C-alpha atoms as one frame of an Amber mdcrd trajectory, in Angstrom:
protein
   0.000   0.000   0.000   1.348   3.396  -1.014   1.120   5.966   1.734  -0.509
   9.240   0.715   1.324  12.509   1.094   0.504  14.428   4.280  -0.943  17.738
   3.071  -2.559  18.929   6.298   0.586  20.753   7.395   0.526  22.664   4.104
  -2.682  24.330   5.290  -1.056  26.112   8.242   0.600  28.992   6.359  -2.353
  29.641   4.008  -4.790  29.691   6.925  -2.530  32.050   8.886  -2.242  34.235
   5.768  -6.024  34.265   5.471  -6.311  35.352   9.110  -3.712  38.059   8.461
  -5.660  39.242   5.416  -8.836  39.470   7.492  -6.971  41.511  10.117  -5.466
  43.638   7.342  -8.902  44.415   5.864 -10.211  45.265   9.341  -7.233  47.531
  10.099  -7.573  49.664   6.940 -11.220  50.599   7.494 -10.446  54.043   8.924
  -7.703  54.999   6.457  -8.081  57.590   3.706  -9.499  56.179   0.492  -6.144
  56.056  -1.367  -4.519  53.977   1.361  -7.657  51.874   1.689  -7.676  51.199
  -2.072  -4.045  50.074  -1.973  -4.800  47.916   1.043  -7.752  46.288  -0.667
  -5.617  45.469  -3.722  -2.818  43.974  -1.603  -5.263  42.055   0.611  -7.184
  40.755  -2.394  -4.003  39.454  -4.009  -3.096  37.692  -0.757  -6.562  36.116
  -0.488  -6.398  35.023  -4.154  -3.019  33.355  -3.595  -4.345  31.595  -0.504
  -7.371  30.344  -2.458  -5.087  28.996  -5.196  -3.028  27.120  -2.606  -6.142
  25.757  -0.906  -7.489  24.617  -4.290  -4.195  22.860  -5.082  -4.289  21.013
  -1.756  -7.982  20.208  -2.202  -7.358  18.743  -5.671  -4.562  16.508  -4.349
  -6.877  15.252  -1.606  -9.785  14.648  -4.033  -7.480  12.774  -6.450  -6.347
  10.540  -3.591  -2.732  11.724  -3.842  -2.753  13.277  -0.369  -4.669  13.390
   2.875  -5.000  16.022   5.588  -2.640  14.435   8.134  -0.333  16.916   9.830
   2.620  14.596  10.465   5.272  16.987   9.098   4.352  19.511  11.802   5.119
  17.055  14.590   8.022  15.112  13.114  10.859  14.678  13.648  10.058  14.652
  17.340  13.529  15.833  18.372  12.904  19.320  16.910   9.332  19.720  18.154
  10.512  21.519  21.289  12.421  24.030  19.159   9.399  24.634  16.963   7.139
  25.230  19.939   9.808  27.448  21.487   9.983  29.582  18.340   6.201  29.957
  18.293   6.325  31.103  21.926   9.162  33.544  21.149   7.096  34.965  18.280
   4.061  35.421  20.511   6.220  37.005  23.223   7.763  39.367  20.646   4.331
  40.522  19.491   3.223  41.124  23.087   6.479  42.774  24.197   6.639  45.009
  21.127   4.118  47.385  22.676   5.954  47.452  26.018   9.636  47.423  25.034
   9.479  49.056  21.622  10.794  47.619  18.364  14.519  47.675  19.063  14.602
  46.103  22.520  11.807  43.600  21.798  13.599  42.489  18.631  16.919  42.166
  20.476  15.328  39.985  23.182  13.382  37.875  20.666  16.456  37.334  18.474
  18.572  36.318  21.455  15.887  33.897  22.690  15.350  32.465  19.204  19.054
  31.967  18.593  19.429  30.281  21.972  16.531  27.937  21.192  18.146  27.102
  17.858  21.382  26.146  19.609  23.605  29.234  19.530  25.415  29.057  22.854
  28.438  31.338  22.429  27.456  34.561  24.222  29.493  36.816  21.930  27.895
  35.370  18.788  24.396  35.403  20.262  24.701  39.020  21.429  26.427  40.230
  18.245  23.772  38.801  15.929  20.918  40.034  18.143  22.484  43.494  18.420
  23.135  43.656  14.661  19.551  42.758  13.764  18.060  45.134  16.347  20.394
  47.994  15.358  19.615  47.484  11.667  15.864  47.495  12.375  16.277  50.655
  14.479  18.232  52.464  11.759  15.896  51.370   8.975  12.448  51.520  10.562
  12.861  54.172  13.260  15.530  56.533  11.924  15.264  56.278   8.126  11.581
  55.464   7.545  10.061  56.829  10.755   7.691  53.853  10.606   4.895  53.611
  13.116   6.517  50.947  15.282   6.089  51.319  19.031   8.816  53.303  20.748
  10.355  51.974  23.922  13.355  52.821  26.073  15.937  52.585  23.264  13.923
  54.749  20.878  13.323  57.340  23.600  17.013  57.469  24.568  18.197  58.018
  20.987  15.404  60.375  19.854
């Protein structure tokens, strides 16, 4: 008996993208019409791409080439802890972004993520985290003046 391909895990990113698109449409409601029009175009393209991916997966399931098992998400078991850890770091980053600001939250999240992935040399871990956070600060806060939350670092250097 030939085992069918596990396609259930392939649904995770499209479903998250669909949720993001819904949030995106909700968040542009109060914008001026030009920005709203651009947002609708971008969101519509994202939804269309998600629907194409869902159709591709659906066709494979209907043809009997795949099923909706999610084995690839849980295997190999030895990296499952790292995957869960990275999801938790991502959630913590999103929550801490409002409290710590972009630069410090990104530094902490990068350091935690690198540690979870196995980087144990303090100099390397700190250098990479600092480099990413400093680059984000220079690009998004200094150069683009993007609307990211400002925390201690942004207030010190403003």
